[in-house]
FIMAR-522203 format. One record per residue (C-alpha): residue number from 1; residue in three letters; x, y, z. Coordinates in nm, 3 decimals. Each point is the difference from the previous one (the first is absolute). Example, Ala and Ser with C-alpha at 12.3 -4.5 7.8 and 13.67 -1.06 7.14 Angstrom:
2
REC  1  ALA  1.230  -0.450  0.780
REC  2  SER  0.137  0.344  -0.066
This chain:
515
REC  1  MET  0.000  0.000  0.000
REC  2  ALA  0.138  0.340  -0.095
REC  3  GLY  0.138  0.200  0.289
REC  4  HIS  0.043  -0.300  0.227
REC  5  SER  0.303  -0.204  0.093
REC  6  THR  -0.020  -0.371  -0.060
REC  7  GLN  0.160  -0.106  0.325
REC  8  ALA  -0.259  -0.120  0.247
REC  9  THR  0.039  0.076  0.368
REC  10  PRO  -0.022  -0.313  0.217
REC  11  VAL  -0.225  0.036  0.301
REC  12  GLU  -0.001  -0.350  0.146
REC  13  ALA  0.375  -0.047  0.045
REC  14  ALA  0.011  0.001  0.379
REC  15  SER  -0.247  -0.112  0.262
REC  16  ALA  -0.220  0.263  0.161
REC  17  ALA  0.078  0.145  0.338
REC  18  PRO  -0.131  -0.203  0.295
REC  19  VAL  -0.332  0.079  0.163
REC  20  PRO  0.050  0.276  0.259
REC  21  ALA  -0.002  -0.139  0.353
REC  22  GLY  -0.338  0.000  0.171
REC  23  LEU  -0.195  0.038  -0.324
REC  24  GLU  -0.023  -0.367  -0.097
REC  25  THR  -0.376  -0.013  0.063
REC  26  PHE  -0.062  0.280  -0.247
REC  27  TYR  0.240  -0.127  -0.266
REC  28  THR  -0.148  -0.350  0.004
REC  29  GLN  -0.374  0.073  0.029
REC  30  LYS  -0.229  -0.160  -0.257
REC  31  VAL  -0.147  0.239  -0.256
REC  32  ASP  -0.356  -0.091  -0.094
REC  33  TRP  -0.055  0.146  -0.347
REC  34  LYS  -0.368  0.009  -0.097
REC  35  ASP  -0.203  0.139  -0.286
REC  36  CYS  -0.073  0.366  0.067
REC  37  GLU  -0.355  0.123  0.044
REC  38  ASP  0.016  0.206  -0.320
REC  39  GLY  -0.052  -0.315  -0.209
REC  40  LYS  0.301  0.070  -0.219
REC  41  SER  0.322  -0.200  -0.038
REC  42  PHE  0.169  0.148  0.308
REC  43  LYS  0.092  -0.194  0.313
REC  44  CYS  -0.023  0.157  0.347
REC  45  ALA  0.163  -0.080  0.333
REC  46  THR  0.079  0.151  0.338
REC  47  VAL  0.321  -0.061  0.196
REC  48  LYS  0.126  0.095  0.345
REC  49  VAL  0.304  0.214  0.081
REC  50  PRO  0.117  0.146  0.332
REC  51  LEU  -0.128  0.344  0.091
REC  52  ASP  0.345  0.071  0.146
REC  53  TYR  0.299  -0.189  -0.138
REC  54  LYS  0.186  0.071  0.325
REC  55  ASP  -0.270  -0.201  0.179
REC  56  PRO  -0.099  -0.279  -0.243
REC  57  SER  -0.175  -0.199  0.272
REC  58  GLY  -0.232  0.294  0.068
REC  59  GLN  -0.299  0.116  -0.199
REC  60  SER  -0.028  -0.097  -0.367
REC  61  ILE  -0.180  0.179  -0.284
REC  62  ASP  -0.149  -0.103  -0.335
REC  63  LEU  0.136  0.066  -0.348
REC  64  ALA  -0.246  -0.036  -0.288
REC  65  LEU  0.137  -0.145  -0.325
REC  66  LYS  -0.140  -0.029  -0.352
REC  67  LYS  0.164  -0.210  -0.272
REC  68  LEU  -0.035  0.004  -0.376
REC  69  PRO  0.124  -0.352  -0.088
REC  70  ALA  0.237  -0.033  -0.296
REC  71  SER  -0.211  -0.054  -0.310
REC  72  SER  0.251  -0.255  -0.132
REC  73  GLY  -0.052  -0.217  0.307
REC  74  LYS  0.379  -0.019  0.035
REC  75  PRO  0.116  0.301  0.203
REC  76  ILE  0.369  0.087  0.023
REC  77  ALA  -0.073  0.124  0.353
REC  78  SER  -0.233  0.236  0.181
REC  79  LEU  0.039  0.370  -0.081
REC  80  MET  -0.074  0.215  0.304
REC  81  ILE  -0.124  0.351  -0.081
REC  82  ASN  -0.051  0.330  0.179
REC  83  PRO  -0.160  0.307  -0.164
REC  84  GLY  0.141  0.266  0.232
REC  85  GLY  -0.175  0.252  0.220
REC  86  PRO  0.092  -0.071  0.269
REC  87  GLY  -0.342  -0.145  0.063
REC  88  GLY  -0.058  -0.133  -0.350
REC  89  SER  -0.184  -0.331  -0.040
REC  90  GLY  0.189  -0.281  -0.169
REC  91  ILE  -0.331  -0.184  -0.027
REC  92  GLU  -0.143  0.280  -0.213
REC  93  LEU  0.315  0.001  -0.215
REC  94  VAL  -0.018  -0.373  -0.073
REC  95  GLU  -0.368  0.043  -0.089
REC  96  GLY  0.123  0.233  -0.276
REC  97  GLY  0.145  -0.314  -0.164
REC  98  GLU  0.006  0.068  -0.370
REC  99  ALA  0.047  0.376  0.034
REC  100  ALA  0.273  -0.027  0.262
REC  101  PHE  0.219  -0.284  -0.133
REC  102  SER  0.104  -0.133  -0.339
REC  103  GLY  -0.137  -0.325  -0.139
REC  104  ASP  0.344  -0.161  0.035
REC  105  LEU  0.015  0.078  0.373
REC  106  ARG  -0.358  -0.116  0.054
REC  107  ALA  0.077  -0.324  -0.181
REC  108  ASN  0.318  -0.082  0.189
REC  109  PHE  -0.049  0.126  0.357
REC  110  ASP  -0.252  -0.045  0.276
REC  111  ILE  -0.048  0.372  0.064
REC  112  ILE  -0.074  0.062  0.368
REC  113  GLY  -0.127  0.327  0.138
REC  114  PHE  -0.030  0.060  0.373
REC  115  ASP  -0.145  0.281  0.204
REC  116  PRO  0.284  0.112  0.228
REC  117  ARG  -0.055  0.001  0.376
REC  118  GLY  -0.246  0.273  0.094
REC  119  VAL  -0.147  0.020  -0.352
REC  120  GLY  -0.324  -0.113  -0.162
REC  121  ALA  -0.099  -0.363  0.055
REC  122  SER  0.297  -0.071  0.230
REC  123  THR  -0.025  0.097  0.369
REC  124  PRO  -0.084  0.365  -0.069
REC  125  LEU  0.078  0.338  0.142
REC  126  THR  -0.353  0.140  0.022
REC  127  CYS  -0.041  0.370  0.063
REC  128  LEU  -0.378  0.030  0.021
REC  129  SER  -0.241  -0.159  0.246
REC  130  ALA  -0.251  -0.261  -0.119
REC  131  GLU  -0.278  0.259  0.039
REC  132  GLU  0.192  0.261  -0.203
REC  133  ILE  0.066  -0.254  -0.275
REC  134  SER  -0.367  -0.100  -0.011
REC  135  GLN  -0.119  0.362  -0.021
REC  136  ALA  0.258  0.083  -0.268
REC  137  VAL  -0.096  -0.305  -0.209
REC  138  GLU  -0.367  0.105  0.008
REC  139  ALA  0.092  0.354  -0.105
REC  140  VAL  0.225  -0.113  -0.286
REC  141  ALA  -0.250  -0.262  -0.123
REC  142  ALA  -0.255  0.282  -0.019
REC  143  GLY  0.232  0.199  -0.227
REC  144  GLY  0.203  0.197  0.252
REC  145  ASP  0.371  0.079  -0.024
REC  146  ALA  0.212  -0.266  0.173
REC  147  GLN  0.266  0.232  0.141
REC  148  ALA  -0.261  0.237  0.138
REC  149  ALA  -0.192  -0.295  0.146
REC  150  VAL  0.301  -0.111  0.204
REC  151  GLY  0.083  0.357  0.104
REC  152  ASP  0.308  0.021  -0.222
REC  153  ASP  -0.073  0.250  -0.274
REC  154  ALA  0.304  0.095  -0.204
REC  155  GLU  -0.003  0.368  0.101
REC  156  ALA  0.010  -0.075  0.371
REC  157  SER  0.262  -0.272  -0.034
REC  158  GLN  0.273  0.243  -0.105
REC  159  GLU  0.129  0.136  0.330
REC  160  ASP  0.184  0.324  -0.072
REC  161  THR  0.202  0.029  0.322
REC  162  ALA  0.228  -0.238  0.185
REC  163  LYS  -0.210  0.037  0.314
REC  164  ALA  -0.314  -0.107  -0.186
REC  165  SER  0.191  -0.288  -0.154
REC  166  VAL  0.121  -0.122  0.340
REC  167  GLU  -0.354  0.015  0.136
REC  168  ALA  -0.139  -0.183  -0.303
REC  169  GLY  0.256  -0.277  0.049
REC  170  ARG  -0.078  -0.030  0.370
REC  171  GLU  -0.375  -0.016  -0.062
REC  172  ALA  0.034  -0.255  -0.282
REC  173  ALA  0.227  -0.231  0.200
REC  174  THR  -0.236  0.004  0.298
REC  175  THR  -0.303  -0.074  -0.219
REC  176  CYS  0.178  -0.277  -0.190
REC  177  GLU  0.121  -0.172  0.316
REC  178  GLN  -0.346  0.016  0.157
REC  179  ASN  -0.186  -0.143  -0.300
REC  180  SER  0.240  -0.267  -0.127
REC  181  PRO  -0.092  -0.363  0.083
REC  182  VAL  0.360  -0.053  0.117
REC  183  PRO  0.096  0.337  0.153
REC  184  GLY  0.369  -0.093  0.009
REC  185  ILE  0.016  -0.023  -0.381
REC  186  ILE  0.072  0.374  -0.009
REC  187  ASP  0.340  -0.064  0.163
REC  188  HIS  0.105  -0.281  -0.236
REC  189  MET  -0.065  0.119  -0.357
REC  190  ASP  0.363  0.091  -0.069
REC  191  THR  0.152  -0.119  -0.326
REC  192  ASP  0.249  -0.234  0.166
REC  193  SER  -0.292  -0.191  0.154
REC  194  VAL  -0.165  -0.021  -0.343
REC  195  ALA  0.330  -0.124  -0.149
REC  196  ARG  0.011  -0.274  0.265
REC  197  ASP  -0.359  -0.088  -0.093
REC  198  LEU  0.113  -0.023  -0.361
REC  199  ASP  0.265  -0.256  0.089
REC  200  VAL  -0.262  -0.211  0.178
REC  201  LEU  -0.213  0.017  -0.317
REC  202  ARG  0.299  -0.103  -0.214
REC  203  ALA  0.053  -0.308  0.214
REC  204  LEU  -0.370  -0.088  0.005
REC  205  ALA  -0.008  0.021  -0.381
REC  206  GLY  0.271  -0.266  -0.006
REC  207  ASP  0.264  0.224  -0.158
REC  208  GLU  0.364  -0.001  0.114
REC  209  ARG  0.044  0.342  -0.159
REC  210  LEU  -0.237  0.294  -0.014
REC  211  TYR  -0.129  0.107  -0.340
REC  212  TYR  -0.135  0.351  0.058
REC  213  PHE  -0.148  0.293  -0.190
REC  214  GLY  -0.048  0.323  0.195
REC  215  THR  -0.108  0.345  -0.117
REC  216  SER  0.053  0.335  0.175
REC  217  TYR  -0.003  -0.066  0.379
REC  218  GLY  0.015  -0.367  -0.101
REC  219  THR  0.359  0.071  -0.108
REC  220  PHE  0.086  0.110  0.353
REC  221  LEU  -0.156  -0.322  0.129
REC  222  GLY  0.211  -0.196  -0.249
REC  223  THR  0.314  0.188  0.101
REC  224  ARG  -0.059  -0.068  0.369
REC  225  TYR  -0.061  -0.369  -0.081
REC  226  ALA  0.330  -0.014  -0.189
REC  227  GLU  0.180  0.159  0.295
REC  228  LEU  -0.156  -0.240  0.252
REC  229  PHE  0.009  -0.317  -0.214
REC  230  PRO  0.263  0.045  -0.275
REC  231  ALA  0.054  -0.375  -0.034
REC  232  ASN  -0.372  -0.048  -0.068
REC  233  VAL  -0.023  0.247  -0.290
REC  234  GLY  -0.080  -0.172  -0.328
REC  235  ARG  -0.111  0.227  -0.282
REC  236  MET  -0.116  0.338  0.123
REC  237  VAL  -0.138  0.293  -0.201
REC  238  LEU  -0.042  0.343  0.159
REC  239  ASP  -0.205  0.233  -0.221
REC  240  SER  0.000  0.377  0.076
REC  241  ALA  0.239  -0.021  0.290
REC  242  GLN  0.027  0.169  0.338
REC  243  ASP  0.333  0.112  0.142
REC  244  PRO  0.047  -0.156  0.347
REC  245  SER  0.283  0.238  0.089
REC  246  ILE  -0.203  0.321  0.035
REC  247  GLY  -0.217  0.123  0.287
REC  248  LEU  -0.366  0.098  0.014
REC  249  ALA  0.054  0.372  -0.067
REC  250  GLN  0.211  -0.070  -0.309
REC  251  VAL  -0.255  -0.253  -0.125
REC  252  GLY  -0.272  0.266  0.022
REC  253  ARG  0.209  0.267  -0.167
REC  254  ASP  0.109  -0.228  -0.285
REC  255  GLN  -0.358  -0.112  -0.062
REC  256  SER  -0.137  0.355  -0.002
REC  257  VAL  0.264  0.107  -0.253
REC  258  ALA  -0.078  -0.309  -0.211
REC  259  ILE  -0.374  0.078  0.000
REC  260  GLU  0.070  0.362  -0.100
REC  261  ASN  0.218  -0.124  -0.285
REC  262  SER  -0.272  -0.243  -0.108
REC  263  PHE  -0.258  0.281  -0.006
REC  264  ARG  0.243  0.194  -0.218
REC  265  SER  0.041  -0.298  -0.236
REC  266  TYR  -0.378  -0.030  -0.020
REC  267  VAL  -0.039  0.369  -0.085
REC  268  GLU  0.264  -0.033  -0.274
REC  269  THR  -0.185  -0.301  -0.143
REC  270  CYS  -0.336  0.176  0.025
REC  271  GLN  0.123  0.316  -0.171
REC  272  SER  0.159  -0.198  -0.283
REC  273  GLY  -0.333  -0.168  -0.080
REC  274  LYS  -0.352  0.105  -0.092
REC  275  ASP  -0.269  0.157  0.218
REC  276  CYS  0.233  0.086  0.289
REC  277  PRO  -0.166  0.256  0.230
REC  278  LEU  0.337  0.113  0.140
REC  279  ASP  0.114  0.308  -0.195
REC  280  GLY  0.345  0.148  -0.053
REC  281  ASP  0.325  -0.169  0.093
REC  282  VAL  0.056  -0.275  0.257
REC  283  GLU  0.038  0.236  0.296
REC  284  ALA  -0.322  0.178  -0.098
REC  285  GLY  -0.172  -0.338  -0.018
REC  286  MET  0.126  -0.093  0.347
REC  287  ALA  -0.133  0.331  0.132
REC  288  GLN  -0.342  -0.077  -0.152
REC  289  LEU  -0.006  -0.334  0.182
REC  290  ARG  0.073  0.174  0.330
REC  291  ALA  -0.271  0.256  -0.075
REC  292  LEU  -0.247  -0.284  -0.057
REC  293  PHE  0.094  -0.163  0.333
REC  294  GLU  -0.046  0.333  0.179
REC  295  LYS  -0.329  0.081  -0.170
REC  296  ALA  -0.145  -0.344  0.079
REC  297  THR  0.118  0.029  0.361
REC  298  LYS  -0.197  0.323  0.044
REC  299  SER  -0.295  -0.114  -0.209
REC  300  PRO  -0.015  -0.376  -0.075
REC  301  LEU  -0.094  -0.090  -0.357
REC  302  PRO  -0.354  -0.134  -0.054
REC  303  THR  -0.058  -0.334  -0.172
REC  304  ASP  -0.295  -0.164  -0.176
REC  305  GLN  -0.060  -0.209  0.314
REC  306  ASP  -0.237  0.173  0.242
REC  307  GLY  0.185  0.167  0.285
REC  308  LYS  0.341  -0.139  -0.097
REC  309  THR  0.283  0.248  -0.047
REC  310  VAL  0.375  -0.021  -0.059
REC  311  ASN  0.234  0.210  0.213
REC  312  GLY  0.353  0.119  -0.065
REC  313  GLU  0.182  -0.264  0.201
REC  314  THR  -0.199  -0.278  -0.165
REC  315  ILE  0.108  0.134  -0.340
REC  316  ARG  0.364  0.016  0.111
REC  317  GLN  -0.010  -0.352  0.147
REC  318  THR  -0.177  -0.140  -0.306
REC  319  MET  0.255  0.160  -0.231
REC  320  THR  0.282  -0.140  0.213
REC  321  GLU  -0.144  -0.352  -0.031
REC  322  LEU  -0.039  0.042  -0.378
REC  323  MET  0.368  0.091  -0.027
REC  324  TYR  0.065  -0.369  0.078
REC  325  ASP  -0.124  -0.099  -0.348
REC  326  ASP  0.046  0.230  -0.299
REC  327  GLY  -0.250  -0.215  -0.186
REC  328  THR  -0.268  0.191  0.195
REC  329  TRP  0.119  0.346  -0.100
REC  330  GLU  -0.238  0.047  -0.295
REC  331  SER  -0.293  -0.061  0.237
REC  332  LEU  0.152  0.248  0.246
REC  333  THR  0.029  0.265  -0.271
REC  334  SER  -0.368  -0.042  -0.085
REC  335  ALA  -0.095  0.029  0.369
REC  336  LEU  0.214  0.311  0.050
REC  337  LYS  -0.151  0.160  -0.310
REC  338  GLN  -0.348  -0.051  0.148
REC  339  ALA  0.114  0.140  0.336
REC  340  ILE  0.185  0.305  -0.136
REC  341  LYS  -0.224  0.092  -0.294
REC  342  ASP  -0.342  -0.104  0.137
REC  343  GLY  0.056  0.019  0.376
REC  344  LYS  -0.127  -0.357  0.049
REC  345  GLY  0.163  -0.292  0.182
REC  346  THR  -0.198  -0.296  -0.136
REC  347  GLU  0.289  -0.157  -0.192
REC  348  LEU  0.248  0.069  0.281
REC  349  ALA  -0.238  -0.167  0.247
REC  350  ALA  -0.019  -0.306  -0.226
REC  351  LEU  0.382  -0.017  -0.016
REC  352  ALA  0.018  0.028  0.379
REC  353  GLU  -0.233  -0.296  0.056
REC  354  LYS  0.155  -0.339  0.068
REC  355  PRO  -0.160  -0.267  -0.221
REC  356  SER  -0.125  -0.314  0.172
REC  357  ASP  -0.051  -0.353  -0.132
REC  358  GLU  -0.298  -0.039  0.232
REC  359  THR  -0.339  0.007  -0.174
REC  360  ASP  -0.200  0.023  0.323
REC  361  PRO  -0.005  0.369  0.111
REC  362  LYS  0.016  -0.087  0.370
REC  363  ALA  0.290  -0.243  -0.048
REC  364  ALA  0.184  0.261  -0.207
REC  365  ALA  -0.066  0.262  0.268
REC  366  GLU  0.126  -0.229  0.275
REC  367  ALA  0.319  -0.079  -0.193
REC  368  GLU  0.066  0.371  -0.055
REC  369  VAL  -0.070  0.097  0.361
REC  370  ARG  0.214  -0.280  0.144
REC  371  LYS  0.286  0.107  -0.225
REC  372  LEU  -0.026  0.356  0.133
REC  373  ALA  -0.019  -0.133  0.356
REC  374  ASN  0.329  -0.178  -0.071
REC  375  GLN  0.167  0.303  -0.162
REC  376  PRO  0.210  0.093  0.306
REC  377  ALA  0.194  -0.323  -0.066
REC  378  ILE  0.233  0.225  -0.200
REC  379  SER  0.083  0.197  0.316
REC  380  ALA  0.019  -0.315  0.212
REC  381  VAL  0.275  -0.138  -0.224
REC  382  ASP  0.188  0.322  -0.074
REC  383  CYS  0.004  0.111  0.363
REC  384  LEU  0.154  -0.333  0.106
REC  385  ASP  0.249  -0.001  -0.288
REC  386  TYR  0.133  0.355  0.038
REC  387  PRO  0.128  0.176  0.313
REC  388  VAL  -0.146  0.345  0.065
REC  389  GLU  0.257  0.277  -0.036
REC  390  GLY  -0.049  0.371  0.071
REC  391  ASP  -0.277  0.196  0.171
REC  392  GLU  -0.312  0.195  -0.090
REC  393  ALA  0.186  0.323  -0.076
REC  394  GLN  0.235  -0.180  -0.237
REC  395  TRP  -0.285  -0.186  -0.175
REC  396  ASP  -0.199  0.322  -0.051
REC  397  LYS  0.311  0.166  -0.145
REC  398  GLU  0.065  -0.294  -0.233
REC  399  ALA  -0.366  -0.009  -0.107
REC  400  ALA  0.008  0.371  -0.087
REC  401  GLU  0.318  -0.050  -0.203
REC  402  LEU  -0.146  -0.302  -0.179
REC  403  ARG  -0.325  0.180  -0.084
REC  404  LYS  0.210  0.276  -0.154
REC  405  GLU  0.212  -0.250  -0.195
REC  406  THR  -0.293  -0.222  -0.106
REC  407  PRO  -0.306  0.229  0.004
REC  408  THR  -0.214  -0.218  -0.227
REC  409  ALA  0.068  -0.325  0.188
REC  410  GLY  -0.065  0.183  0.327
REC  411  GLY  0.283  -0.122  0.221
REC  412  ALA  -0.217  -0.168  0.267
REC  413  GLN  0.252  -0.288  0.012
REC  414  ALA  0.231  0.216  0.212
REC  415  LEU  -0.240  -0.041  0.294
REC  416  THR  0.011  -0.382  0.004
REC  417  PRO  0.258  -0.004  0.284
REC  418  GLY  -0.256  0.188  0.209
REC  419  LEU  -0.259  -0.266  -0.073
REC  420  CYS  0.245  -0.267  0.116
REC  421  LYS  0.083  0.203  0.311
REC  422  GLY  -0.369  -0.006  0.090
REC  423  TRP  -0.024  -0.369  -0.092
REC  424  GLY  0.212  -0.059  0.307
REC  425  ARG  0.203  -0.307  -0.099
REC  426  GLN  0.378  -0.027  -0.002
REC  427  SER  0.168  -0.135  -0.311
REC  428  GLU  0.268  -0.261  0.062
REC  429  ARG  0.147  0.058  -0.344
REC  430  THR  0.252  0.261  -0.110
REC  431  PRO  0.006  0.083  -0.372
REC  432  ALA  0.311  -0.158  -0.150
REC  433  LYS  0.138  -0.123  -0.328
REC  434  ALA  -0.091  -0.358  -0.091
REC  435  SER  0.258  -0.244  -0.132
REC  436  ALA  -0.151  -0.352  0.043
REC  437  PRO  0.337  -0.176  -0.043
REC  438  GLY  -0.031  -0.344  -0.155
REC  439  ALA  -0.349  0.054  -0.143
REC  440  ALA  -0.074  -0.116  -0.354
REC  441  PRO  -0.030  0.279  -0.262
REC  442  ILE  -0.280  0.247  0.071
REC  443  LEU  -0.159  0.170  -0.302
REC  444  ILE  -0.098  0.364  0.062
REC  445  LEU  -0.219  0.212  -0.228
REC  446  GLY  -0.008  0.379  0.014
REC  447  ILE  -0.208  0.245  -0.207
REC  448  THR  0.154  0.340  -0.075
REC  449  GLY  -0.330  0.186  0.053
REC  450  ASP  -0.134  -0.192  0.301
REC  451  PRO  -0.217  0.221  0.229
REC  452  ALA  0.006  -0.234  0.302
REC  453  THR  0.343  -0.166  0.009
REC  454  PRO  0.237  0.242  -0.174
REC  455  TYR  0.245  -0.153  -0.246
REC  456  GLN  0.301  0.090  0.214
REC  457  TRP  -0.130  -0.242  0.264
REC  458  ALA  0.026  -0.291  -0.245
REC  459  GLU  0.350  0.111  -0.099
REC  460  SER  0.098  0.022  0.366
REC  461  LEU  -0.141  -0.341  0.095
REC  462  ALA  0.166  -0.170  -0.298
REC  463  SER  0.335  0.145  0.104
REC  464  GLN  -0.047  -0.103  0.365
REC  465  LEU  -0.092  -0.365  -0.056
REC  466  GLU  0.297  -0.225  -0.073
REC  467  SER  -0.210  -0.186  -0.256
REC  468  GLY  -0.215  0.291  -0.121
REC  469  HIS  -0.065  0.022  -0.376
REC  470  LEU  -0.176  0.314  -0.131
REC  471  VAL  -0.234  0.034  -0.298
REC  472  THR  -0.088  0.361  -0.088
REC  473  VAL  -0.335  0.086  -0.159
REC  474  LYS  -0.024  0.340  -0.168
REC  475  GLY  -0.353  0.122  0.053
REC  476  ASN  -0.260  0.111  0.252
REC  477  GLY  -0.204  -0.178  0.264
REC  478  HIS  0.045  -0.251  0.280
REC  479  GLY  0.056  -0.372  -0.056
REC  480  ALA  0.187  -0.107  -0.314
REC  481  TYR  -0.102  -0.366  -0.040
REC  482  ILE  -0.279  -0.056  -0.257
REC  483  ARG  -0.105  0.369  0.007
REC  484  THR  0.301  0.141  -0.190
REC  485  GLY  0.010  -0.265  -0.269
REC  486  GLU  0.201  -0.289  -0.137
REC  487  CYS  0.358  0.106  0.081
REC  488  ALA  -0.027  0.010  0.380
REC  489  THR  -0.256  -0.281  0.011
REC  490  SER  0.217  -0.241  -0.200
REC  491  ALA  0.302  0.083  0.218
REC  492  VAL  -0.197  -0.093  0.312
REC  493  ASP  -0.144  -0.316  -0.154
REC  494  ALA  0.338  -0.121  -0.129
REC  495  TYR  0.148  0.032  0.348
REC  496  LEU  -0.286  -0.153  0.196
REC  497  LEU  -0.057  -0.285  -0.247
REC  498  ARG  0.354  -0.087  -0.107
REC  499  GLY  0.238  0.188  0.227
REC  500  GLU  0.125  0.208  -0.296
REC  501  LEU  0.109  0.348  0.102
REC  502  PRO  -0.033  0.284  -0.252
REC  503  GLU  0.311  0.161  -0.141
REC  504  LYS  0.167  0.244  0.236
REC  505  GLY  -0.138  0.352  -0.033
REC  506  LEU  -0.314  -0.106  -0.188
REC  507  THR  -0.219  0.304  -0.070
REC  508  CYS  -0.359  -0.039  -0.121
REC  509  GLU  -0.226  0.257  -0.165
REC  510  ALA  -0.344  -0.010  0.159
REC  511  GLU  -0.304  -0.063  -0.216
REC  512  ILE  -0.324  0.179  0.087
REC  513  ALA  -0.335  -0.179  -0.015
REC  514  GLN  -0.281  0.255  0.036
REC  515  LYS  -0.283  -0.092  0.240
């Protein structure tokens, strides 16, 4: 295959590391795979892992798994997957099946998605009471807005001072601990615990080596796994990588700059096409976006749905999410044209809605509400993974500087340390470079115009890991595999299927599929 070396990388040469002491019960439990309730070809199971790996004989929690069996009936191994987040559902990713993975991977691997501890169908972090969930489900099923129904409208969720951010973190942590079925889950959602769960899952799948595909935060999970279990790494792909060596403040700053740059790339694309409502040059277009955010903040845009409006922060957040996939940009241009020229938010509201596979309105409402109730899982993980540095005065200063530097993106990320201060948990991890000595080759993909995990993070991680191997994708968006076309996809498939690494320095041009 063009662009790929022909030398396969062996992954079964040595025996896997022994089972960690005290965890034998978890590593040897029987997994009872059954047909899932959805009536499709998936298999479902639940396994036990320790709540606290320092106390394996203490309380255990459940991990929910969903498997798409290899269509060939002869799997090479199981391929464990994680979609990112943190707080993303691996079960939902594996349900994406055809859209998420190539036919070759689906034919030759049992693809296993799991909801990480604290997430979804696993023992969850739940941040609403049963009564609040019930009331919100009724409101959403009747046509109400989900975020408003759970008391989390986009405008209110953007704390603009460090003090407000600290208080929001404190309130969220208290609520989550009170309402979770296992209150202690809030203290054990760190990525190292999830990586240890992943090694249990590897063993239970019967694989000596871990085959793994992680995107976004899933790359950080993969990196931590490689650091903890280098001898157990088989073939690992990290798509849109995080840099483990930087702290929380730098993460926020880098992301805000990346979002601003993505907005700029969108404006350039819009202005080079037809029917763009953003006049003048790129900077003028950026100013018009900010003017729209401000106008809709003061006077939310009406929609064709009775009583439903779209405010400025919803527009900003929706645009940020659409930067993840430049295949959506034509739809965004149409929605912005309606908003700017006609003063209506109907198309923007449609873009902001999260589609559901549920056909029953109440079931769809419950799924949406429970996902929002689980949203603080992001904070639960981040605030255990990153130590809090600085104080309120420093965070306010950094937020003001970031808003000035990235006025369209908004700069709210600078206040995340305040949220973690209020969250009230101490991180046991210090940001540091990862090397994973002795691990098999790790394939890393980075996109030059990524709004969520800036390209320099992928470059940095590839240089840190002893066995890191970087593929560069020139383009926009987040997540290179499948979405950006054949070049990156075939590089991933060749490595996972045959152990063939791409040529050193491989650069792919992204293809855009409009949606």
